[in-house]
MMTF fields as JSON, N, C-alpha, C and O atoms, coordinates in Angstrom:
{
  "mmtfVersion": "1.0.0",
  "mmtfProducer": "UNKNOWN",
  "numBonds": 255,
  "numAtoms": 256,
  "numGroups": 64,
  "numChains": 1,
  "numModels": 1,
  "chainsPerModel": [1],
  "groupsPerChain": [64],
  "chainIdList": ["A"],
  "bondAtomList": [4, 2, 8, 6, 12, 10, 16, 14, 20, 18, 24, 22, 28, 26, 32, 30, 36, 34, 40, 38, 44, 42, 48, 46, 52, 50, 56, 54, 60, 58, 64, 62, 68, 66, 72, 70, 76, 74, 80, 78, 84, 82, 88, 86, 92, 90, 96, 94, 100, 98, 104, 102, 108, 106, 112, 110, 116, 114, 120, 118, 124, 122, 128, 126, 132, 130, 136, 134, 140, 138, 144, 142, 148, 146, 152, 150, 156, 154, 160, 158, 164, 162, 168, 166, 172, 170, 176, 174, 180, 178, 184, 182, 188, 186, 192, 190, 196, 194, 200, 198, 204, 202, 208, 206, 212, 210, 216, 214, 220, 218, 224, 222, 228, 226, 232, 230, 236, 234, 240, 238, 244, 242, 248, 246, 252, 250],
  "bondOrderList": [1, 1, 1, 1, 1, 1, 1, 1, 1, 1, 1, 1, 1, 1, 1, 1, 1, 1, 1, 1, 1, 1, 1, 1, 1, 1, 1, 1, 1, 1, 1, 1, 1, 1, 1, 1, 1, 1, 1, 1, 1, 1, 1, 1, 1, 1, 1, 1, 1, 1, 1, 1, 1, 1, 1, 1, 1, 1, 1, 1, 1, 1, 1],
  "groupList": [{"groupName": "MET", "atomNameList": ["N", "CA", "C", "O"], "elementList": ["N", "C", "C", "O"], "formalChargeList": [0, 0, 0, 0], "bondAtomList": [1, 0, 2, 1, 3, 2], "bondOrderList": [1, 1, 2], "singleLetterCode": "M", "chemCompType": "L-PEPTIDE LINKING"}, {"groupName": "THR", "atomNameList": ["N", "CA", "C", "O"], "elementList": ["N", "C", "C", "O"], "formalChargeList": [0, 0, 0, 0], "bondAtomList": [1, 0, 2, 1, 3, 2], "bondOrderList": [1, 1, 2], "singleLetterCode": "T", "chemCompType": "L-PEPTIDE LINKING"}, {"groupName": "ASP", "atomNameList": ["N", "CA", "C", "O"], "elementList": ["N", "C", "C", "O"], "formalChargeList": [0, 0, 0, 0], "bondAtomList": [1, 0, 2, 1, 3, 2], "bondOrderList": [1, 1, 2], "singleLetterCode": "D", "chemCompType": "L-PEPTIDE LINKING"}, {"groupName": "LEU", "atomNameList": ["N", "CA", "C", "O"], "elementList": ["N", "C", "C", "O"], "formalChargeList": [0, 0, 0, 0], "bondAtomList": [1, 0, 2, 1, 3, 2], "bondOrderList": [1, 1, 2], "singleLetterCode": "L", "chemCompType": "L-PEPTIDE LINKING"}, {"groupName": "GLU", "atomNameList": ["N", "CA", "C", "O"], "elementList": ["N", "C", "C", "O"], "formalChargeList": [0, 0, 0, 0], "bondAtomList": [1, 0, 2, 1, 3, 2], "bondOrderList": [1, 1, 2], "singleLetterCode": "E", "chemCompType": "L-PEPTIDE LINKING"}, {"groupName": "ALA", "atomNameList": ["N", "CA", "C", "O"], "elementList": ["N", "C", "C", "O"], "formalChargeList": [0, 0, 0, 0], "bondAtomList": [1, 0, 2, 1, 3, 2], "bondOrderList": [1, 1, 2], "singleLetterCode": "A", "chemCompType": "L-PEPTIDE LINKING"}, {"groupName": "VAL", "atomNameList": ["N", "CA", "C", "O"], "elementList": ["N", "C", "C", "O"], "formalChargeList": [0, 0, 0, 0], "bondAtomList": [1, 0, 2, 1, 3, 2], "bondOrderList": [1, 1, 2], "singleLetterCode": "V", "chemCompType": "L-PEPTIDE LINKING"}, {"groupName": "ARG", "atomNameList": ["N", "CA", "C", "O"], "elementList": ["N", "C", "C", "O"], "formalChargeList": [0, 0, 0, 0], "bondAtomList": [1, 0, 2, 1, 3, 2], "bondOrderList": [1, 1, 2], "singleLetterCode": "R", "chemCompType": "L-PEPTIDE LINKING"}, {"groupName": "GLN", "atomNameList": ["N", "CA", "C", "O"], "elementList": ["N", "C", "C", "O"], "formalChargeList": [0, 0, 0, 0], "bondAtomList": [1, 0, 2, 1, 3, 2], "bondOrderList": [1, 1, 2], "singleLetterCode": "Q", "chemCompType": "L-PEPTIDE LINKING"}, {"groupName": "HIS", "atomNameList": ["N", "CA", "C", "O"], "elementList": ["N", "C", "C", "O"], "formalChargeList": [0, 0, 0, 0], "bondAtomList": [1, 0, 2, 1, 3, 2], "bondOrderList": [1, 1, 2], "singleLetterCode": "H", "chemCompType": "L-PEPTIDE LINKING"}, {"groupName": "PRO", "atomNameList": ["N", "CA", "C", "O"], "elementList": ["N", "C", "C", "O"], "formalChargeList": [0, 0, 0, 0], "bondAtomList": [1, 0, 2, 1, 3, 2], "bondOrderList": [1, 1, 2], "singleLetterCode": "P", "chemCompType": "L-PEPTIDE LINKING"}, {"groupName": "ILE", "atomNameList": ["N", "CA", "C", "O"], "elementList": ["N", "C", "C", "O"], "formalChargeList": [0, 0, 0, 0], "bondAtomList": [1, 0, 2, 1, 3, 2], "bondOrderList": [1, 1, 2], "singleLetterCode": "I", "chemCompType": "L-PEPTIDE LINKING"}, {"groupName": "TYR", "atomNameList": ["N", "CA", "C", "O"], "elementList": ["N", "C", "C", "O"], "formalChargeList": [0, 0, 0, 0], "bondAtomList": [1, 0, 2, 1, 3, 2], "bondOrderList": [1, 1, 2], "singleLetterCode": "Y", "chemCompType": "L-PEPTIDE LINKING"}, {"groupName": "ASN", "atomNameList": ["N", "CA", "C", "O"], "elementList": ["N", "C", "C", "O"], "formalChargeList": [0, 0, 0, 0], "bondAtomList": [1, 0, 2, 1, 3, 2], "bondOrderList": [1, 1, 2], "singleLetterCode": "N", "chemCompType": "L-PEPTIDE LINKING"}, {"groupName": "GLY", "atomNameList": ["N", "CA", "C", "O"], "elementList": ["N", "C", "C", "O"], "formalChargeList": [0, 0, 0, 0], "bondAtomList": [1, 0, 2, 1, 3, 2], "bondOrderList": [1, 1, 2], "singleLetterCode": "G", "chemCompType": "PEPTIDE LINKING"}, {"groupName": "TRP", "atomNameList": ["N", "CA", "C", "O"], "elementList": ["N", "C", "C", "O"], "formalChargeList": [0, 0, 0, 0], "bondAtomList": [1, 0, 2, 1, 3, 2], "bondOrderList": [1, 1, 2], "singleLetterCode": "W", "chemCompType": "L-PEPTIDE LINKING"}],
  "groupTypeList": [0, 1, 2, 3, 1, 4, 5, 5, 5, 5, 6, 7, 7, 8, 9, 10, 11, 12, 7, 13, 7, 13, 1, 14, 6, 1, 15, 8, 6, 4, 0, 8, 2, 14, 1, 9, 5, 15, 3, 7, 2, 11, 6, 14, 9, 5, 4, 1, 7, 7, 3, 2, 4, 3, 5, 13, 7, 4, 1, 15, 4, 7, 3, 5],
  "groupIdList": [1, 2, 3, 4, 5, 6, 7, 8, 9, 10, 11, 12, 13, 14, 15, 16, 17, 18, 19, 20, 21, 22, 23, 24, 25, 26, 27, 28, 29, 30, 31, 32, 33, 34, 35, 36, 37, 38, 39, 40, 41, 42, 43, 44, 45, 46, 47, 48, 49, 50, 51, 52, 53, 54, 55, 56, 57, 58, 59, 60, 61, 62, 63, 64],
  "secStructList": [7, 7, 2, 2, 2, 2, 2, 2, 2, 2, 2, 2, 2, 2, 1, 7, 3, 3, 3, 3, 6, 6, 6, 6, 3, 3, 3, 3, 3, 3, 3, 3, 7, 1, 1, 3, 3, 3, 3, 3, 3, 6, 6, 1, 7, 3, 3, 3, 3, 3, 2, 2, 2, 2, 6, 7, 6, 6, 6, 3, 3, 3, 7, 7],
  "xCoordList": [100.365, 100.146, 98.859, 98.452, 98.135, 96.871, 96.921, 98.006, 95.738, 95.754, 95.902, 96.172, 95.67, 96.204, 97.464, 98.01, 98.107, 99.524, 100.289, 101.2, 100.185, 100.673, 100.272, 101.117, 99.015, 98.985, 99.784, 100.333, 99.798, 100.758, 102.12, 102.833, 102.647, 103.887, 104.328, 105.528, 103.328, 103.45, 103.398, 104.178, 102.735, 102.741, 104.012, 104.416, 104.67, 105.924, 106.851, 107.743, 106.933, 107.905, 107.83, 108.877, 106.442, 106.539, 106.685, 107.207, 106.344, 106.415, 107.363, 106.88, 108.657, 109.629, 109.413, 109.237, 109.461, 109.476, 110.825, 111.618, 111.261, 112.544, 112.263, 111.322, 113.26, 113.152, 114.664, 115.729, 114.505, 115.651, 116.08, 115.39, 117.506, 118.1, 118.323, 118.365, 118.482, 118.558, 117.26, 117.242, 116.407, 115.186, 114.098, 113.315, 114.283, 113.563, 112.061, 111.065, 112.126, 110.704, 110.68, 111.615, 109.52, 109.448, 108.55, 107.471, 109.205, 108.639, 108.455, 109.242, 107.391, 107.228, 107.219, 106.606, 107.977, 108.116, 106.752, 106.27, 106.221, 105.014, 105.188, 104.359, 106.358, 106.69, 108.073, 108.656, 108.844, 110.162, 110.406, 109.752, 111.428, 111.914, 113.297, 113.588, 114.188, 115.578, 116.206, 116.96, 115.998, 117.148, 116.441, 117.014, 115.2, 114.513, 113.417, 112.866, 113.123, 111.815, 111.071, 111.557, 109.712, 108.86, 108.166, 107.594, 108.4, 108.326, 107.119, 106.814, 106.264, 105.517, 105.395, 105.18, 105.435, 105.22, 103.875, 102.951, 103.769, 102.534, 101.496, 100.327, 101.713, 100.838, 100.583, 99.64, 101.468, 100.982, 101.984, 101.796, 103.098, 104.203, 104.852, 105.234, 105.104, 105.782, 107.316, 107.619, 107.995, 109.238, 110.023, 109.665, 110.998, 111.576, 113.29, 114.042, 113.534, 114.914, 115.722, 115.181, 116.944, 117.831, 117.893, 118.099, 117.689, 118.121, 119.262, 119.248, 120.355, 121.611, 121.619, 122.377, 120.753, 120.671, 120.088, 120.548, 119.042, 118.336, 119.296, 119.026, 120.216, 121.385, 122.239, 123.034, 122.232, 123.315, 122.796, 121.789, 123.393, 122.923, 123.093, 122.307, 124.124, 124.346, 123.028, 122.719, 122.401, 121.175, 120.043, 119.21, 119.758, 118.5, 118.576, 119.674, 117.37, 117.288, 116.189, 115.162, 116.388, 115.304, 114.527, 115.108, 112.939, 112.579, 111.794, 111.689, 111.288, 110.702, 110.735, 110.217],
  "yCoordList": [84.448, 85.752, 86.218, 86.402, 86.435, 87.021, 88.436, 89.013, 89.063, 90.289, 91.503, 92.69, 90.889, 91.953, 91.987, 93.021, 90.597, 90.718, 91.341, 92.056, 91.277, 92.115, 93.693, 94.574, 93.952, 95.205, 95.888, 96.981, 95.162, 95.647, 95.683, 96.386, 94.729, 94.952, 95.884, 96.095, 96.532, 97.639, 98.647, 99.548, 98.882, 100.027, 100.381, 101.537, 99.24, 99.308, 99.608, 100.327, 99.234, 99.743, 101.157, 101.781, 101.888, 103.385, 103.883, 104.997, 103.372, 104.132, 103.377, 103.012, 103.206, 102.405, 102.962, 104.149, 101.666, 101.83, 101.958, 101.387, 102.661, 102.88, 102.93, 103.541, 102.169, 102.522, 103.243, 102.945, 104.162, 104.879, 104.135, 103.803, 103.768, 102.66, 103.244, 102.568, 104.654, 105.484, 105.393, 105.004, 105.8, 105.92, 104.741, 104.591, 103.967, 102.803, 103.266, 102.542, 104.247, 104.822, 104.432, 104.466, 104.094, 103.53, 104.524, 104.96, 104.834, 105.738, 105.29, 104.474, 105.797, 105.457, 106.655, 107.677, 106.504, 107.654, 107.955, 107.164, 109.068, 109.712, 110.194, 110.004, 110.814, 111.391, 111.696, 112.126, 111.579, 112.04, 112.701, 112.561, 113.474, 114.063, 113.645, 112.502, 114.347, 114.048, 113.867, 112.901, 114.856, 114.984, 114.551, 113.788, 114.994, 114.735, 113.686, 113.255, 113.317, 112.67, 113.032, 113.301, 113.072, 113.297, 111.926, 111.037, 112.029, 110.684, 110.992, 112.163, 109.797, 109.755, 108.83, 107.735, 108.771, 107.648, 107.403, 108.088, 106.282, 105.707, 106.524, 106.243, 107.441, 108.197, 109.503, 110.224, 109.865, 110.833, 111.993, 112.939, 111.897, 112.985, 112.861, 111.761, 114.049, 113.984, 114.798, 115.544, 114.564, 114.909, 115.026, 114.196, 115.849, 115.732, 115.412, 116.029, 114.329, 113.935, 113.863, 113.533, 114.195, 114.168, 112.578, 111.766, 112.266, 110.792, 110.281, 109.123, 110.989, 110.704, 110.347, 109.477, 111.026, 110.626, 109.267, 108.516, 108.946, 107.797, 106.582, 105.434, 106.806, 105.754, 105.5, 104.568, 106.109, 105.899, 104.665, 104.785, 103.436, 102.317, 102.374, 101.714, 103.165, 103.329, 103.822, 103.531, 104.582, 105.338, 104.84, 104.814, 104.377, 104.137, 102.936, 102.562, 101.852, 100.447, 100.63, 101.253, 100.147, 99.982, 98.547, 97.471, 98.687, 97.514, 96.926, 95.71, 97.824, 97.345, 98.248, 97.909],
  "zCoordList": [96.659, 97.077, 96.805, 95.658, 97.915, 97.866, 97.434, 97.363, 97.124, 96.437, 97.593, 97.409, 98.669, 99.763, 100.238, 100.624, 100.229, 100.483, 99.399, 99.817, 98.229, 97.169, 97.332, 97.177, 97.634, 97.997, 99.094, 98.958, 100.166, 101.349, 101.231, 101.947, 100.083, 99.615, 98.668, 98.49, 97.967, 96.957, 97.89, 97.581, 99.008, 99.995, 100.62, 100.749, 101.032, 101.604, 100.787, 101.238, 99.569, 98.599, 98.389, 98.222, 98.372, 98.251, 99.3, 99.264, 100.56, 101.717, 102.879, 103.951, 102.558, 103.448, 104.877, 105.15, 105.966, 107.508, 107.781, 107.033, 108.802, 109.324, 110.931, 111.436, 111.659, 113.066, 113.467, 112.926, 114.439, 115.118, 116.111, 117.075, 115.882, 116.848, 118.152, 119.18, 118.103, 119.386, 120.455, 121.623, 119.773, 120.357, 120.57, 121.508, 119.439, 119.211, 118.457, 118.434, 118.028, 117.351, 115.832, 115.033, 115.654, 114.073, 113.308, 113.709, 112.064, 111.277, 109.907, 109.427, 109.176, 107.883, 107.033, 107.343, 105.848, 104.916, 104.163, 103.353, 104.473, 103.924, 102.374, 101.484, 102.252, 101.053, 100.811, 101.806, 99.634, 99.454, 98.26, 97.226, 98.437, 97.052, 96.77, 97.12, 96.212, 95.859, 96.881, 97.007, 97.909, 99.232, 100.461, 101.238, 100.706, 102.0, 102.162, 101.149, 103.177, 103.567, 104.603, 105.702, 104.309, 105.45, 106.065, 105.433, 107.543, 108.206, 108.982, 109.204, 109.496, 110.501, 111.474, 110.954, 112.659, 113.609, 113.835, 113.396, 114.62, 114.815, 115.529, 115.263, 116.351, 117.024, 116.204, 116.529, 115.051, 114.259, 114.178, 113.413, 115.019, 114.751, 113.718, 113.32, 113.063, 111.95, 112.03, 112.961, 111.135, 110.979, 109.659, 108.824, 109.275, 108.012, 108.356, 109.11, 107.579, 107.512, 106.031, 104.976, 106.168, 104.743, 104.507, 105.409, 103.188, 102.676, 103.171, 103.589, 103.209, 103.734, 105.139, 105.566, 105.924, 107.236, 107.475, 108.335, 106.685, 106.789, 106.29, 106.64, 105.616, 104.876, 106.07, 105.949, 107.131, 108.228, 108.903, 109.602, 108.769, 109.37, 110.968, 111.647, 111.609, 112.944, 113.767, 114.922, 112.914, 113.447, 113.19, 114.095, 112.04, 111.116, 110.802, 110.393, 110.887, 110.596, 109.556, 109.827, 108.504, 107.432, 107.661, 107.521, 108.085, 108.416, 107.048, 106.886, 106.142, 105.072, 103.919, 102.855]
}
């Protein structure tokens, strides 16, 4: 692996990416604590979700 590939993999581990199956919108986790995650989409919209909501595979798909 190149250094760039390793760096990208490290960012994905720290900031997972999820897709909402209902809307098709992809979100990246900006920050999380023990119970909540702060998400941002590609155009900059932000929202907060509980971690147990993100674990629901019927609604959320973890991409990376």
